[in-house]
C-alpha positions in Angstrom: 74.3 43.4 112.0 76.4 42.6 108.7 78.9 45.0 107.6 76.7 46.3 104.4 74.0 47.1 107.0 76.4 48.7 109.3 77.6 50.9 106.6 74.2 51.8 105.3 73.2 53.1 108.6 76.3 54.8 109.3 75.9 56.9 106.2 72.3 57.4 107.1 73.4 59.1 110.4 76.3 61.1 108.9 73.9 62.3 106.0 71.1 63.3 108.3 73.5 65.0 110.7 75.4 67.1 107.9 78.4 65.1 107.7 81.8 66.9 107.6 83.1 64.0 105.7 80.4 64.3 102.9 81.9 64.7 99.3 83.1 67.8 97.6 81.1 66.5 94.6 78.0 68.4 96.1 79.9 72.0 96.2 77.8 73.2 93.2 74.5 72.8 95.4 76.0 75.6 97.9 73.4 78.4 96.8 73.3 82.1 96.9 70.6 83.4 98.8 71.5 87.0 99.3 73.5 89.5 97.3 74.0 93.1 97.7 76.5 95.4 96.5 78.4 98.7 98.1 79.3 101.0 95.0 83.3 101.5 94.5 82.8 105.3 94.8 81.6 105.3 98.5 83.3 107.7 100.7 83.2 109.0 104.4 84.4 112.3 105.8 87.9 112.8 106.9 91.5 114.0 106.0 92.2 114.4 102.2 93.3 110.8 101.2 94.9 109.2 98.1 97.5 111.9 97.6 100.1 109.3 96.8 98.0 106.4 95.6 97.9 104.9 92.2 95.2 105.8 89.4 93.0 103.1 87.3 93.3 104.3 83.5 89.8 102.4 83.3 88.0 104.4 85.8 89.4 107.7 85.8 86.2 109.1 87.3 87.4 107.2 90.7 91.0 108.3 90.6 92.4 110.0 93.8 93.1 112.3 95.4 89.9 112.3 97.6 89.5 115.9 98.6 88.5 116.0 102.5 87.3 112.4 102.2 88.1 108.7 102.8 87.1 105.8 100.9 84.9 103.1 102.4 86.5 100.1 100.7 89.3 97.5 101.0 87.3 95.6 103.7 89.6 92.7 105.1 87.8 91.6 108.3 84.0 91.4 109.5 82.5 91.2 112.8 78.9 90.7 113.7 77.4 94.1 115.1 74.2 95.0 117.0 70.8 95.1 115.2 71.8 92.6 112.4 74.8 95.0 111.4 78.2 94.1 110.4 81.4 95.9 111.3 83.8 95.8 108.5 87.5 96.6 108.9 89.3 98.7 106.4 93.0 97.6 105.4 96.0 99.7 105.0 94.3 101.9 102.0 95.8 101.6 98.6 97.7 98.6 98.6 101.3 99.5 100.1 102.9 101.3 102.9 104.4 103.9 100.7 101.0 105.1 99.1 98.7 105.0 102.2 100.2 107.5 104.4 97.0 109.4 104.4 94.5 106.6 104.6 92.9 106.3 108.0 92.7 102.8 109.8 88.8 102.6 110.4 86.2 100.2 111.0 82.6 101.0 109.6 79.3 99.3 110.4 76.9 98.6 107.6 73.6 97.4 107.4 72.7 94.9 104.3 69.3 95.1 102.6 69.3 91.8 100.8 65.9 92.6 99.4 67.0 95.8 97.8 70.5 94.5 97.2 72.1 97.3 98.9 74.7 98.0 101.7 74.2 101.3 103.8 75.6 102.9 106.9 74.8 101.9 110.4 75.6 103.0 113.8 78.7 101.5 114.9 77.4 101.1 118.6 73.9 100.4 117.9 73.5 99.2 114.3 70.7 101.6 113.5 70.2 102.8 110.1 72.2 106.1 108.9 71.9 108.5 106.1 75.5 108.3 105.4 79.2 107.1 106.7 79.8 109.8 109.1 81.3 109.7 112.6 78.6 107.5 114.3 79.5 104.9 111.6 82.8 104.0 112.7 85.8 103.9 114.9 89.1 105.3 114.0 92.4 103.5 115.2 94.7 105.7 117.0 97.7 105.6 119.2 97.0 108.3 121.6 98.6 106.5 124.6 101.9 105.9 122.6 102.2 102.2 123.0 103.7 101.4 119.6 107.2 101.0 119.7 107.9 102.9 116.8 107.2 106.3 115.0 104.0 106.8 113.0 103.1 109.3 110.3 101.3 111.6 113.2 104.8 112.2 114.6 106.1 113.8 111.5 105.5 117.3 110.2 104.9 116.1 106.7 103.8 112.8 105.1 106.7 110.5 104.5 108.9 111.2 101.5 106.7 114.2 100.7 106.7 118.1 101.5 102.8 117.8 102.0 102.0 118.6 105.8 100.4 115.9 107.9 96.7 116.7 108.3 96.3 118.3 111.9 93.5 115.8 112.8 96.0 113.1 112.5 98.8 114.8 114.2 96.4 115.8 117.2 94.6 112.5 117.6 97.9 110.3 116.8 95.5 108.7 114.4 97.0 105.7 112.6 97.4 105.6 108.8 98.0 102.6 106.2 101.7 103.6 106.5 101.7 102.6 110.0 100.1 99.4 110.1 98.5 96.8 107.6 95.5 95.6 109.5 93.9 92.4 107.7 92.0 90.7 110.2 90.1 91.6 113.5 88.5 89.8 116.7 86.6 90.9 119.9 87.4 89.6 123.1 84.9 88.8 126.0 85.7 92.2 127.6 85.1 94.1 124.3 88.9 94.8 123.5 90.0 94.7 119.9 92.5 92.4 118.5 94.0 93.2 115.1 96.1 90.6 112.7 99.0 93.1 111.1 100.9 92.3 108.1 103.9 94.9 108.3 105.5 93.5 111.4 103.7 91.2 111.5 102.2 92.0 114.6 99.2 91.3 116.9 97.8 94.6 118.0 95.4 95.1 120.9 93.2 98.0 121.2 90.2 99.1 123.3 86.7 99.2 122.2 87.2 102.4 120.8 90.2 101.5 118.6 92.9 103.1 121.0 96.0 101.0 120.9 96.7 99.0 124.3 99.8 96.8 123.3 101.6 95.2 120.3 103.0 91.8 120.2 105.7 90.8 117.9 105.6 87.1 116.2 107.8 84.3 117.0 109.6 82.2 114.8 108.0 79.2 116.8 109.5 76.6 114.1 113.0 78.2 114.4 113.6 78.3 110.9 116.7 80.7 110.2 118.4 82.9 112.8 115.8 85.4 113.4 113.9 84.6 116.5 110.8 86.5 115.1 108.8 86.4 111.9 109.7 89.4 110.2 108.6 91.0 107.0 110.5 93.6 104.8 108.1 96.0 105.8 108.6 95.9 109.7 109.5 99.1 111.4 111.4 97.0 113.9 114.3 95.5 112.1 116.3 92.9 114.0 118.0 90.1 112.0 117.0 89.0 108.8 113.6 89.0 107.0 112.1 85.7 106.7 108.7 86.5 105.5 107.7 87.9 101.9 106.0 91.4 101.8 102.2 91.4 102.6 102.8 88.1 104.1 101.5 88.6 107.7 98.3 87.8 109.5 95.7 88.1 107.0 93.6 85.5 108.8 93.0 85.2 112.6 90.2 83.2 114.5 88.8 83.5 118.2 88.2 80.1 119.2 84.3 79.5 120.4 85.6 79.4 124.3 87.1 83.1 123.6 90.4 82.1 125.6 92.8 82.0 122.4 93.5 83.7 119.2 94.8 81.8 116.1 97.0 83.8 113.7 97.3 82.6 110.0 100.0 83.9 107.9 99.0 84.8 104.5 102.4 83.3 103.0 105.0 80.7 104.0 108.1 81.8 105.6 111.1 82.3 103.3 113.1 79.9 105.4 110.7 77.0 105.0 111.4 74.2 102.8 108.0 73.4 102.2 106.4 76.5 100.4 102.8 75.2 100.5 102.9 75.5 104.4 101.1 78.5 106.3 101.8 78.6 110.0 98.8 79.0 112.2 100.1 80.1 115.8 98.1 80.1 119.2 98.0 83.3 121.6 96.6 83.2 124.9 94.2 86.0 125.7 94.6 85.2 129.7 98.5 85.4 129.3 98.6 87.8 126.4 101.5 85.8 125.0 101.9 83.1 122.2 101.8 79.8 123.7 104.2 78.0 121.4 101.6 75.6 120.0 101.3 75.7 116.3 99.8 73.7 113.2 100.2 74.0 109.6 97.7 75.0 107.0 98.6 73.3 103.6 97.9 75.3 100.5 96.1 73.8 97.7 98.3 73.0 94.3 96.2 75.9 92.8 96.2 78.1 95.9 98.8 80.9 96.7 97.3 83.0 99.4 94.6 82.8 102.2 92.1 85.5 102.4 90.4 85.2 106.0 90.0 82.7 108.8 87.2 82.3 111.3 86.4 79.7 114.2 83.6 77.1 114.0 84.3 76.0 117.6 87.9 75.5 119.6 89.5 73.3 117.0 87.7 73.8 113.6 88.0 76.7 111.5 86.9 78.2 108.1 89.5 79.3 105.7 89.3 81.4 102.3 92.2 80.4 100.0 92.6 81.9 96.6 95.0 82.9 93.8 95.4 85.9 91.7 93.2 84.8 89.0 90.1 87.0 88.1 87.5 87.2 85.3 90.0 89.4 83.4 93.2 87.6 83.9 94.3 84.1 84.6 92.2 81.1 86.2 90.4 82.2 89.3 90.8 79.8 92.2 88.6 81.0 95.1 87.3 78.3 97.8 86.3 78.2 101.4 87.8 75.1 103.3 87.0 73.9 106.8 90.4 72.7 108.7 90.4 70.8 112.0 93.3 71.5 114.3 92.5 68.4 116.4 93.3 66.2 113.4 97.0 66.8 112.6 99.3 64.7 110.4 102.8 63.7 110.8 104.0 67.4 109.5 101.4 69.3 111.7 99.0 70.1 108.9 95.5 70.2 110.3 92.8 68.2 108.2 91.4 70.0 105.4 87.8 69.7 103.6 86.5 71.9 100.8 83.3 73.5 101.7 82.5 76.1 99.0 83.6 76.8 95.6 83.4 80.5 95.3 83.5 80.3 91.5 80.3 77.8 91.4 77.6 78.7 93.5 73.9 77.8 92.3 71.9 81.2 91.8 68.7 80.0 91.0 67.2 83.5 91.1 70.1 85.3 89.3 70.4 87.5 92.5 73.1 89.8 90.9 71.3 90.1 87.4 74.2 88.9 85.4 71.8 86.5 83.4 73.3 83.2 84.6 72.0 80.8 87.5 75.4 80.1 88.3 77.3 82.6 90.5 81.2 83.1 90.5 83.1 85.5 92.8 86.3 86.2 90.7 87.9 89.0 92.8 91.8 89.1 93.2 91.0 89.3 96.9 88.3 87.8 99.1 89.0 88.6 102.6 85.5 88.0 104.7 84.0 85.3 105.9 81.3 85.1 108.8 79.5 82.2 110.1 75.9 83.2 110.5 74.6 79.7 111.4 75.3 76.3 110.8 74.3 76.5 107.1 74.9 80.2 106.3 77.8 82.0 105.4 78.4 85.9 104.8 81.3 86.3 102.4 82.7 89.8 101.1 85.5 90.8 98.8 88.3 93.5 99.4 87.7 95.6 96.3 91.2 97.4 96.4 89.9 100.7 95.5 90.3 102.3 93.1 91.7 99.3 91.4 89.7 96.8 89.2 90.1 93.6 87.2 87.7 91.3 89.5 84.9 91.4 87.3 86.1 94.2 84.8 88.8 96.6 84.7 86.9 99.4 86.1 87.0 100.0 89.8 85.7 97.0 91.4 82.3 97.3 93.6 82.1 95.4 97.2 79.8 92.5 97.1 78.0 90.9 99.9 76.9 87.4 99.6 74.9 85.0 101.8 75.5 81.5 100.7 73.3 78.6 102.0 75.5 75.4 102.4 74.7 72.3 100.8 76.3 70.3 103.7 75.7 72.4 107.3 78.6 73.0 109.3 78.1 70.5 112.3 77.8 72.1 115.9 80.2 70.3 118.2 77.1 68.5 119.9 76.4 67.0 116.2 79.7 65.7 116.2 79.3 63.9 119.4 75.6 62.6 118.6 77.2 61.3 115.1 80.0 59.7 116.9 77.7 58.2 119.7 75.5 56.8 116.8 78.6 55.1 115.1 79.7 53.9 118.4 76.1 52.5 119.1 76.6 50.8 115.6 79.9 49.3 116.5 78.4 47.9 119.9 75.4 46.4 118.2 77.8 44.7 115.6 80.0 43.3 118.3 76.9 41.8 120.2 75.7 40.2 116.9 78.9 39.0 115.7 
């Protein structure tokens, strides 16, 4: 077989299998097949919140405090739930340690009605539809067993820096708040335990299925950059040595491999001691040993990228990562993309191979699902922190709306949008890779026999 013929056949096989090597020129063919919205002003019962939070002049109707209520917002992680539901992780509350002492750390279950473009409450344990976000729709994280090695808001008589008494429900249940931990990613292991990636430490936090803390793990400085043996944020409640990570730079992304044996924690920002400020570290954690293994690889930020928003596994070595900058529809130039990385293919500097999969600012929307009058959909929010692989050609993507803030689409409070995206080039299953490689091998064998 002549070389041109071999190339033609190879490309045909790769195309038929949804090749991971396909050009990113086809990114515009990614298509929005579902769009739904959860209004910014969505609340659940609970202690009064937002007593220390910022206000939004463009949306005074949404400004805190929220009496006897907690906002259902700030989704920074997603898990598939029962009966087609999704379980959404709420981050630290209002964006900072100092203003989130009355914001409870929770996960809420939702059902998405793609036909009605709506999102509603669901039972956390069964996924059944609920009339509102009540106790059945959520779990609330707590340290009832006193496993965290530092004092929490529940231990004090008043909220930090305030004369306001801590709500009795927080104290009695030792409920965790956004001044205790900043949770940004979540995974569930084979036994039902939950693992949270956190930013203040940064820490890896293990809870049981109900959200009760079982253990907490500090982050080793695997590259040995600087004198501190740990990766340490300025917000860490465990101070030992020099800070070597910017604030809000911890575990924004965390993946559980398909085998269910290892977690992969991804820092949102580079270490300040790293000479390469485009390198984000991914560290491997063994669930069997409950310890970091020492293995790592790098994620290389794009020239226009400044942060990552989420990370999820395709298999044991390939992952999806949301990368962004701070640009929005109202400020700057938005850079919002999803990349596929492959840790089995690392360059000399330890960076995983990286391939663009979706440009979130350029998605085909032939049916104008969000009703903006355009057949091209854009997703210009400041933070986009949720991606879930529904099948080999479908993604769920959700933004963190930073309530009561705005600036994504307008200066008013941002809503939470749920996207269902059909990929132009399906993410190949592991078996697909094997078939493709076997096909290419057969081509090579035929060429040698005919050479």
